[in-house]
N, CA, C, O and the ligand as a Tripos MOL2 file, in Angstrom:
@<TRIPOS>MOLECULE
protein
  229   227    58     0     0
PROTEIN
NO_CHARGES

@<TRIPOS>ATOM
      1 N           0.8220   -1.1860   -0.0040 N.3       1 MET1
      2 CA          0.0040    0.0000   -0.0120 C.3       1 MET1
      3 C           0.8760    1.2640    0.0150 C.2       1 MET1
      4 O           1.8690    1.3300    0.7410 O.2       1 MET1
      5 N           0.5040    2.2200   -0.7540 N.am      2 ALA2
      6 CA          1.3190    3.4620   -0.8360 C.3       2 ALA2
      7 C           1.2770    4.1970    0.5040 C.2       2 ALA2
      8 O           0.2490    4.2550    1.1800 O.2       2 ALA2
      9 N           2.4240    4.7500    0.8560 N.am      3 LYS3
     10 CA          2.5780    5.4410    2.1110 C.3       3 LYS3
     11 C           1.6090    6.6040    2.2640 C.2       3 LYS3
     12 O           1.0760    6.8300    3.3500 O.2       3 LYS3
     13 N           1.3790    7.3350    1.1950 N.am      4 ARG4
     14 CA          0.5980    8.5330    1.3500 C.3       4 ARG4
     15 C          -0.8940    8.2390    1.6040 C.2       4 ARG4
     16 O          -1.6500    9.1350    1.9790 O.2       4 ARG4
     17 N          -1.2880    7.0370    1.4060 N.am      5 GLU5
     18 CA         -2.6920    6.7130    1.6930 C.3       5 GLU5
     19 C          -2.9800    6.7560    3.1780 C.2       5 GLU5
     20 O          -4.1370    6.8080    3.5950 O.2       5 GLU5
     21 N          -1.9180    6.7330    3.9780 N.am      6 HIS6
     22 CA         -2.1180    6.8820    5.4160 C.3       6 HIS6
     23 C          -2.3010    8.3170    5.8700 C.2       6 HIS6
     24 O          -2.6610    8.5850    7.0170 O.2       6 HIS6
     25 N          -2.0450    9.2340    4.9470 N.am      7 ARG7
     26 CA         -2.1760   10.6500    5.3290 C.3       7 ARG7
     27 C          -3.5550   11.1240    4.8370 C.2       7 ARG7
     28 O          -3.9030   10.9840    3.6650 O.2       7 ARG7
     29 N          -4.3090   11.6810    5.7630 N.am      8 ILE8
     30 CA         -5.6010   12.2220    5.3780 C.3       8 ILE8
     31 C          -5.5600   13.7370    5.4510 C.2       8 ILE8
     32 O          -4.9000   14.3130    6.3160 O.2       8 ILE8
     33 N          -6.2630   14.3660    4.5460 N.am      9 ILE9
     34 CA         -6.3030   15.8360    4.5470 C.3       9 ILE9
     35 C          -7.5760   16.2510    5.3050 C.2       9 ILE9
     36 O          -8.6630   15.7080    5.1060 O.2       9 ILE9
     37 N          -7.3820   17.2140    6.1560 N.am     10 LEU10
     38 CA         -8.5310   17.6410    6.9240 C.3      10 LEU10
     39 C          -8.4970   19.1490    7.2110 C.2      10 LEU10
     40 O          -7.4420   19.7810    7.1500 O.2      10 LEU10
     41 N          -9.6180   19.6850    7.5100 N.am     11 GLY11
     42 CA         -9.7060   21.1070    7.8230 C.3      11 GLY11
     43 C          -9.6190   21.3210    9.3190 C.2      11 GLY11
     44 O         -10.0610   20.4850   10.1080 O.2      11 GLY11
     45 N          -9.0510   22.4400    9.6990 N.am     12 LEU12
     46 CA         -8.9990   22.8430   11.1220 C.3      12 LEU12
     47 C          -9.9880   24.0080   11.2990 C.2      12 LEU12
     48 O          -9.8620   25.0480   10.6540 O.2      12 LEU12
     49 N         -10.9300   23.8180   12.1470 N.am     13 VAL13
     50 CA        -12.0130   24.7800   12.3120 C.3      13 VAL13
     51 C         -11.9020   25.4570   13.6660 C.2      13 VAL13
     52 O         -11.6870   24.8030   14.6860 O.2      13 VAL13
     53 N         -12.0500   26.7650   13.6640 N.am     14 CYS14
     54 CA        -12.0670   27.5320   14.9000 C.3      14 CYS14
     55 C         -13.2700   27.1040   15.7420 C.2      14 CYS14
     56 O         -14.3940   27.0690   15.2410 O.2      14 CYS14
     57 N         -13.0430   26.7830   17.0050 N.am     15 THR15
     58 CA        -14.1470   26.3430   17.8490 C.3      15 THR15
     59 C         -15.0220   27.5030   18.2810 C.2      15 THR15
     60 O         -16.1200   27.2840   18.7940 O.2      15 THR15
     61 N         -14.5650   28.7310   18.0870 N.am     16 ILE16
     62 CA        -15.3790   29.8880   18.4620 C.3      16 ILE16
     63 C         -16.3160   30.3140   17.3490 C.2      16 ILE16
     64 O         -17.5290   30.4110   17.5400 O.2      16 ILE16
     65 N         -15.7360   30.5680   16.1750 N.am     17 CYS17
     66 CA        -16.5450   31.1250   15.0810 C.3      17 CYS17
     67 C         -16.8680   30.1120   14.0030 C.2      17 CYS17
     68 O         -17.6140   30.4110   13.0710 O.2      17 CYS17
     69 N         -16.3210   28.9330   14.1190 N.am     18 LYS18
     70 CA        -16.6320   27.8210   13.2250 C.3      18 LYS18
     71 C         -16.1230   28.0340   11.8080 C.2      18 LYS18
     72 O         -16.5260   27.3210   10.8890 O.2      18 LYS18
     73 N         -15.2370   29.0130   11.6230 N.am     19 ASN19
     74 CA        -14.6160   29.1460   10.3080 C.3      19 ASN19
     75 C         -13.4930   28.1770   10.1190 C.2      19 ASN19
     76 O         -12.7550   27.8880   11.0610 O.2      19 ASN19
     77 N         -13.3470   27.6730    8.9380 N.am     20 ARG20
     78 CA        -12.2370   26.7990    8.6360 C.3      20 ARG20
     79 C         -11.0260   27.6610    8.1730 C.2      20 ARG20
     80 O         -11.0270   28.2560    7.0960 O.2      20 ARG20
     81 N         -10.0300   27.6870    9.0290 N.am     21 ASN21
     82 CA         -8.8990   28.5860    8.8100 C.3      21 ASN21
     83 C          -7.6910   27.8830    8.2950 C.2      21 ASN21
     84 O          -6.8300   28.5310    7.7000 O.2      21 ASN21
     85 N          -7.5710   26.6270    8.4800 N.am     22 TYR22
     86 CA         -6.3630   25.9090    8.0760 C.3      22 TYR22
     87 C          -6.7620   24.5590    7.4800 C.2      22 TYR22
     88 O          -7.7990   23.9770    7.7980 O.2      22 TYR22
     89 N          -5.8820   24.1010    6.6050 N.am     23 VAL23
     90 CA         -6.0140   22.7600    6.0810 C.3      23 VAL23
     91 C          -4.6970   22.0850    6.3550 C.2      23 VAL23
     92 O          -3.6280   22.6390    6.0950 O.2      23 VAL23
     93 N          -4.7850   20.8720    6.8860 N.am     24 THR24
     94 CA         -3.5710   20.1650    7.2370 C.3      24 THR24
     95 C          -3.7370   18.7010    6.8910 C.2      24 THR24
     96 O          -4.7720   18.2680    6.3840 O.2      24 THR24
     97 N          -2.6950   17.9570    7.1780 N.am     25 THR25
     98 CA         -2.7850   16.5100    6.9600 C.3      25 THR25
     99 C          -2.4370   15.8270    8.2680 C.2      25 THR25
    100 O          -1.7590   16.3880    9.1280 O.2      25 THR25
    101 N          -2.9080   14.6320    8.3900 N.am     26 ARG26
    102 CA         -2.6310   13.8490    9.5870 C.3      26 ARG26
    103 C          -2.3340   12.4330    9.1520 C.2      26 ARG26
    104 O          -3.0090   11.8750    8.2870 O.2      26 ARG26
    105 N          -1.3210   11.8620    9.7610 N.am     27 ASN27
    106 CA         -1.0170   10.4660    9.5290 C.3      27 ASN27
    107 C          -1.8770    9.6170   10.4860 C.2      27 ASN27
    108 O          -1.6130    9.5720   11.6880 O.2      27 ASN27
    109 N          -2.8640    8.9730    9.9600 N.am     28 LYS28
    110 CA         -3.8080    8.2740   10.8290 C.3      28 LYS28
    111 C          -3.2110    7.0250   11.4940 C.2      28 LYS28
    112 O          -3.7960    6.4520   12.4130 O.2      28 LYS28
    113 N          -2.0580    6.6310   11.0170 N.am     29 ILE29
    114 CA         -1.3760    5.4870   11.6990 C.3      29 ILE29
    115 C          -0.6870    6.0090   12.9570 C.2      29 ILE29
    116 O          -0.7820    5.3830   14.0120 O.2      29 ILE29
    117 N           0.0180    7.1700   12.8620 N.am     30 ASN30
    118 CA          0.7770    7.6800   13.9990 C.3      30 ASN30
    119 C          -0.1250    8.4370   14.9770 C.2      30 ASN30
    120 O           0.1200    8.4140   16.1840 O.2      30 ASN30
    121 N          -1.1340    9.0860   14.4850 N.am     31 THR31
    122 CA         -1.9690    9.9350   15.3080 C.3      31 THR31
    123 C          -3.4040    9.5040   15.2030 C.2      31 THR31
    124 O          -4.0890    9.8370   14.2360 O.2      31 THR31
    125 N          -3.8600    8.7780   16.1690 N.am     32 GLU32
    126 CA         -5.2040    8.2410   16.1160 C.3      32 GLU32
    127 C          -6.2680    9.1840   16.6590 C.2      32 GLU32
    128 O          -7.4270    9.1560   16.2440 O.2      32 GLU32
    129 N          -5.8290   10.0390   17.6200 N.am     33 GLU33
    130 CA         -6.8060   10.9310   18.2240 C.3      33 GLU33
    131 C          -7.0330   12.1450   17.3590 C.2      33 GLU33
    132 O          -6.2340   12.4630   16.4780 O.2      33 GLU33
    133 N          -8.1300   12.8160   17.6200 N.am     34 LYS34
    134 CA         -8.4360   14.0270   16.8500 C.3      34 LYS34
    135 C          -7.5030   15.1590   17.2830 C.2      34 LYS34
    136 O          -7.0950   15.2530   18.4410 O.2      34 LYS34
    137 N          -7.1880   15.9960   16.3290 N.am     35 LEU35
    138 CA         -6.3190   17.1320   16.6000 C.3      35 LEU35
    139 C          -7.0510   18.2790   17.2720 C.2      35 LEU35
    140 O          -8.2020   18.5720   16.9480 O.2      35 LEU35
    141 N          -6.3840   18.9160   18.1980 N.am     36 LEU36
    142 CA         -6.9100   20.1580   18.7720 C.3      36 LEU36
    143 C          -5.7260   21.0860   18.9580 C.2      36 LEU36
    144 O          -4.8610   20.8490   19.8000 O.2      36 LEU36
    145 N          -5.6980   22.1170   18.1830 N.am     37 LEU37
    146 CA         -4.5060   22.9860   18.1540 C.3      37 LEU37
    147 C          -4.8970   24.4290   18.4490 C.2      37 LEU37
    148 O          -5.9810   24.8930   18.0940 O.2      37 LEU37
    149 N          -3.9830   25.1110   19.1050 N.am     38 LYS38
    150 CA         -4.1420   26.5440   19.2950 C.3      38 LYS38
    151 C          -3.5320   27.2780   18.0920 C.2      38 LYS38
    152 O          -2.3330   27.2050   17.8240 O.2      38 LYS38
    153 N          -4.4020   27.9750   17.3970 N.am     39 LYS39
    154 CA         -3.9150   28.7200   16.2080 C.3      39 LYS39
    155 C          -4.5870   30.0640   16.1660 C.2      39 LYS39
    156 O          -5.6260   30.2950   16.7840 O.2      39 LYS39
    157 N          -3.9480   30.9590   15.4030 N.am     40 PHE40
    158 CA         -4.5030   32.2870   15.2610 C.3      40 PHE40
    159 C          -5.7190   32.2570   14.3080 C.2      40 PHE40
    160 O          -5.6230   31.7560   13.1880 O.2      40 PHE40
    161 N          -6.8320   32.7850   14.7600 N.am     41 CYS41
    162 CA         -8.0060   32.8810   13.8900 C.3      41 CYS41
    163 C          -8.1530   34.3350   13.4750 C.2      41 CYS41
    164 O          -8.2790   35.2320   14.3090 O.2      41 CYS41
    165 N          -8.1340   34.5480   12.1510 N.am     42 LYS42
    166 CA         -8.2120   35.9290   11.6870 C.3      42 LYS42
    167 C          -9.6050   36.4980   11.8110 C.2      42 LYS42
    168 O          -9.7800   37.7140   11.7380 O.2      42 LYS42
    169 N         -10.5890   35.6630   11.9950 N.am     43 HIS43
    170 CA        -11.9610   36.1290   12.1800 C.3      43 HIS43
    171 C         -12.1580   36.5760   13.6230 C.2      43 HIS43
    172 O         -12.7340   37.6360   13.8680 O.2      43 HIS43
    173 N         -11.6860   35.7800   14.5810 N.am     44 CYS44
    174 CA        -11.7520   36.1420   15.9910 C.3      44 CYS44
    175 C         -10.5930   37.1530   16.3140 C.2      44 CYS44
    176 O         -10.6530   37.8570   17.3230 O.2      44 CYS44
    177 N          -9.6170   37.2060   15.5020 N.am     45 ARG45
    178 CA         -8.4100   38.0510   15.6800 C.3      45 ARG45
    179 C          -7.6960   37.7440   16.9800 C.2      45 ARG45
    180 O          -7.2230   38.6390   17.6800 O.2      45 ARG45
    181 N          -7.6300   36.4630   17.2840 N.am     46 LYS46
    182 CA         -6.8520   36.0420   18.4470 C.3      46 LYS46
    183 C          -6.5660   34.5230   18.2930 C.2      46 LYS46
    184 O          -7.0920   33.8670   17.3930 O.2      46 LYS46
    185 N          -5.7350   34.0030   19.1810 N.am     47 VAL47
    186 CA         -5.4450   32.5710   19.1600 C.3      47 VAL47
    187 C          -6.6110   31.8490   19.8100 C.2      47 VAL47
    188 O          -7.0320   32.1740   20.9210 O.2      47 VAL47
    189 N          -7.1110   30.8800   19.1030 N.am     48 THR48
    190 CA         -8.2380   30.0610   19.6070 C.3      48 THR48
    191 C          -7.9650   28.5760   19.3890 C.2      48 THR48
    192 O          -7.0360   28.2050   18.6720 O.2      48 THR48
    193 N          -8.7620   27.7550   19.9980 N.am     49 ASP49
    194 CA         -8.6580   26.3350   19.7590 C.3      49 ASP49
    195 C          -9.2240   26.0280   18.3790 C.2      49 ASP49
    196 O         -10.2930   26.5040   17.9970 O.2      49 ASP49
    197 N          -8.4780   25.2270   17.6550 N.am     50 HIS50
    198 CA         -8.9360   24.7540   16.3560 C.3      50 HIS50
    199 C          -8.9950   23.2500   16.3910 C.2      50 HIS50
    200 O          -8.0450   22.5940   16.8180 O.2      50 HIS50
    201 N         -10.0910   22.7050   15.9490 N.am     51 LYS51
    202 CA        -10.1740   21.2390   15.9300 C.3      51 LYS51
    203 C         -10.4070   20.7710   14.4980 C.2      51 LYS51
    204 O         -10.9450   21.4920   13.6590 O.2      51 LYS51
    205 N          -9.9970   19.5880   14.2670 N.am     52 GLU52
    206 CA        -10.1870   19.0380   12.9430 C.3      52 GLU52
    207 C         -11.6530   18.7210   12.7340 C.2      52 GLU52
    208 O         -12.3330   18.3030   13.6710 O.2      52 GLU52
    209 N         -12.1440   18.9060   11.5460 N.am     53 ASN53
    210 CA        -13.4910   18.3730   11.3050 C.3      53 ASN53
    211 C         -13.5380   17.5960   10.0200 C.2      53 ASN53
    212 O         -13.4200   16.3710   10.0430 O.2      53 ASN53
    213 N         -13.7040   18.2480    8.9230 N.am     54 GLU54
    214 CA        -14.0220   17.4640    7.7360 C.3      54 GLU54
    215 C         -12.7990   16.8190    7.1470 C.2      54 GLU54
    216 O         -11.6920   17.3520    7.2180 O.2      54 GLU54
    217 N         -13.0130   15.6920    6.5810 N.am     55 LYS55
    218 CA        -12.0110   15.0260    5.7490 C.3      55 LYS55
    219 C         -12.1820   15.5580    4.3590 C.2      55 LYS55
    220 O         -13.2550   15.4210    3.7700 O.2      55 LYS55
    221 N         -11.1500   16.1630    3.8200 N.am     56 LEU56
    222 CA        -11.2700   16.7070    2.4980 C.3      56 LEU56
    223 C         -11.0400   15.6930    1.4090 C.2      56 LEU56
    224 O         -11.4180   15.8700    0.2510 O.2      56 LEU56
    225 N         -10.3980   14.6110    1.8360 N.am     57 LYS57
    226 CA        -10.1160   13.5700    0.8470 C.3      57 LYS57
    227 C         -10.0510   12.2280    1.5550 C.2      57 LYS57
    228 O          -9.8230   11.2020    0.9140 O.2      57 LYS57
    229 ZN        -12.5500   32.1340   15.0690 Zn       58 ZN58
@<TRIPOS>BOND
     1     1     2 1
     2     2     3 1
     3     3     4 2
     4     3     5 am
     5     5     6 1
     6     6     7 1
     7     7     8 2
     8     7     9 am
     9     9    10 1
    10    10    11 1
    11    11    12 2
    12    11    13 am
    13    13    14 1
    14    14    15 1
    15    15    16 2
    16    15    17 am
    17    17    18 1
    18    18    19 1
    19    19    20 2
    20    19    21 am
    21    21    22 1
    22    22    23 1
    23    23    24 2
    24    23    25 am
    25    25    26 1
    26    26    27 1
    27    27    28 2
    28    27    29 am
    29    29    30 1
    30    30    31 1
    31    31    32 2
    32    31    33 am
    33    33    34 1
    34    34    35 1
    35    35    36 2
    36    35    37 am
    37    37    38 1
    38    38    39 1
    39    39    40 2
    40    39    41 am
    41    41    42 1
    42    42    43 1
    43    43    44 2
    44    43    45 am
    45    45    46 1
    46    46    47 1
    47    47    48 2
    48    47    49 am
    49    49    50 1
    50    50    51 1
    51    51    52 2
    52    51    53 am
    53    53    54 1
    54    54    55 1
    55    55    56 2
    56    55    57 am
    57    57    58 1
    58    58    59 1
    59    59    60 2
    60    59    61 am
    61    61    62 1
    62    62    63 1
    63    63    64 2
    64    63    65 am
    65    65    66 1
    66    66    67 1
    67    67    68 2
    68    67    69 am
    69    69    70 1
    70    70    71 1
    71    71    72 2
    72    71    73 am
    73    73    74 1
    74    74    75 1
    75    75    76 2
    76    75    77 am
    77    77    78 1
    78    78    79 1
    79    79    80 2
    80    79    81 am
    81    81    82 1
    82    82    83 1
    83    83    84 2
    84    83    85 am
    85    85    86 1
    86    86    87 1
    87    87    88 2
    88    87    89 am
    89    89    90 1
    90    90    91 1
    91    91    92 2
    92    91    93 am
    93    93    94 1
    94    94    95 1
    95    95    96 2
    96    95    97 am
    97    97    98 1
    98    98    99 1
    99    99   100 2
   100    99   101 am
   101   101   102 1
   102   102   103 1
   103   103   104 2
   104   103   105 am
   105   105   106 1
   106   106   107 1
   107   107   108 2
   108   107   109 am
   109   109   110 1
   110   110   111 1
   111   111   112 2
   112   111   113 am
   113   113   114 1
   114   114   115 1
   115   115   116 2
   116   115   117 am
   117   117   118 1
   118   118   119 1
   119   119   120 2
   120   119   121 am
   121   121   122 1
   122   122   123 1
   123   123   124 2
   124   123   125 am
   125   125   126 1
   126   126   127 1
   127   127   128 2
   128   127   129 am
   129   129   130 1
   130   130   131 1
   131   131   132 2
   132   131   133 am
   133   133   134 1
   134   134   135 1
   135   135   136 2
   136   135   137 am
   137   137   138 1
   138   138   139 1
   139   139   140 2
   140   139   141 am
   141   141   142 1
   142   142   143 1
   143   143   144 2
   144   143   145 am
   145   145   146 1
   146   146   147 1
   147   147   148 2
   148   147   149 am
   149   149   150 1
   150   150   151 1
   151   151   152 2
   152   151   153 am
   153   153   154 1
   154   154   155 1
   155   155   156 2
   156   155   157 am
   157   157   158 1
   158   158   159 1
   159   159   160 2
   160   159   161 am
   161   161   162 1
   162   162   163 1
   163   163   164 2
   164   163   165 am
   165   165   166 1
   166   166   167 1
   167   167   168 2
   168   167   169 am
   169   169   170 1
   170   170   171 1
   171   171   172 2
   172   171   173 am
   173   173   174 1
   174   174   175 1
   175   175   176 2
   176   175   177 am
   177   177   178 1
   178   178   179 1
   179   179   180 2
   180   179   181 am
   181   181   182 1
   182   182   183 1
   183   183   184 2
   184   183   185 am
   185   185   186 1
   186   186   187 1
   187   187   188 2
   188   187   189 am
   189   189   190 1
   190   190   191 1
   191   191   192 2
   192   191   193 am
   193   193   194 1
   194   194   195 1
   195   195   196 2
   196   195   197 am
   197   197   198 1
   198   198   199 1
   199   199   200 2
   200   199   201 am
   201   201   202 1
   202   202   203 1
   203   203   204 2
   204   203   205 am
   205   205   206 1
   206   206   207 1
   207   207   208 2
   208   207   209 am
   209   209   210 1
   210   210   211 1
   211   211   212 2
   212   211   213 am
   213   213   214 1
   214   214   215 1
   215   215   216 2
   216   215   217 am
   217   217   218 1
   218   218   219 1
   219   219   220 2
   220   219   221 am
   221   221   222 1
   222   222   223 1
   223   223   224 2
   224   223   225 am
   225   225   226 1
   226   226   227 1
   227   227   228 2
@<TRIPOS>SUBSTRUCTURE
     1 MET1         2 RESIDUE 1 A MET
     2 ALA2         6 RESIDUE 1 A ALA
     3 LYS3        10 RESIDUE 1 A LYS
     4 ARG4        14 RESIDUE 1 A ARG
     5 GLU5        18 RESIDUE 1 A GLU
     6 HIS6        22 RESIDUE 1 A HIS
     7 ARG7        26 RESIDUE 1 A ARG
     8 ILE8        30 RESIDUE 1 A ILE
     9 ILE9        34 RESIDUE 1 A ILE
    10 LEU10       38 RESIDUE 1 A LEU
    11 GLY11       42 RESIDUE 1 A GLY
    12 LEU12       46 RESIDUE 1 A LEU
    13 VAL13       50 RESIDUE 1 A VAL
    14 CYS14       54 RESIDUE 1 A CYS
    15 THR15       58 RESIDUE 1 A THR
    16 ILE16       62 RESIDUE 1 A ILE
    17 CYS17       66 RESIDUE 1 A CYS
    18 LYS18       70 RESIDUE 1 A LYS
    19 ASN19       74 RESIDUE 1 A ASN
    20 ARG20       78 RESIDUE 1 A ARG
    21 ASN21       82 RESIDUE 1 A ASN
    22 TYR22       86 RESIDUE 1 A TYR
    23 VAL23       90 RESIDUE 1 A VAL
    24 THR24       94 RESIDUE 1 A THR
    25 THR25       98 RESIDUE 1 A THR
    26 ARG26      102 RESIDUE 1 A ARG
    27 ASN27      106 RESIDUE 1 A ASN
    28 LYS28      110 RESIDUE 1 A LYS
    29 ILE29      114 RESIDUE 1 A ILE
    30 ASN30      118 RESIDUE 1 A ASN
    31 THR31      122 RESIDUE 1 A THR
    32 GLU32      126 RESIDUE 1 A GLU
    33 GLU33      130 RESIDUE 1 A GLU
    34 LYS34      134 RESIDUE 1 A LYS
    35 LEU35      138 RESIDUE 1 A LEU
    36 LEU36      142 RESIDUE 1 A LEU
    37 LEU37      146 RESIDUE 1 A LEU
    38 LYS38      150 RESIDUE 1 A LYS
    39 LYS39      154 RESIDUE 1 A LYS
    40 PHE40      158 RESIDUE 1 A PHE
    41 CYS41      162 RESIDUE 1 A CYS
    42 LYS42      166 RESIDUE 1 A LYS
    43 HIS43      170 RESIDUE 1 A HIS
    44 CYS44      174 RESIDUE 1 A CYS
    45 ARG45      178 RESIDUE 1 A ARG
    46 LYS46      182 RESIDUE 1 A LYS
    47 VAL47      186 RESIDUE 1 A VAL
    48 THR48      190 RESIDUE 1 A THR
    49 ASP49      194 RESIDUE 1 A ASP
    50 HIS50      198 RESIDUE 1 A HIS
    51 LYS51      202 RESIDUE 1 A LYS
    52 GLU52      206 RESIDUE 1 A GLU
    53 ASN53      210 RESIDUE 1 A ASN
    54 GLU54      214 RESIDUE 1 A GLU
    55 LYS55      218 RESIDUE 1 A LYS
    56 LEU56      222 RESIDUE 1 A LEU
    57 LYS57      226 RESIDUE 1 A LYS
    58 ZN58       229 GROUP 0 **** ****
């Protein structure tokens, strides 16, 4: 199986305003839990929690 099939593309959504601010990838073999990252949200104009939601691919 090709290595890149283990990487899934997902969106990171601000938990405050629900805007999708980032797109990232995750290796589902190495990282089984959902991501929760502190990132700058340009809509809230501050650092907020961003969680993964949709699988883009
Ligand atoms: Zn926000």
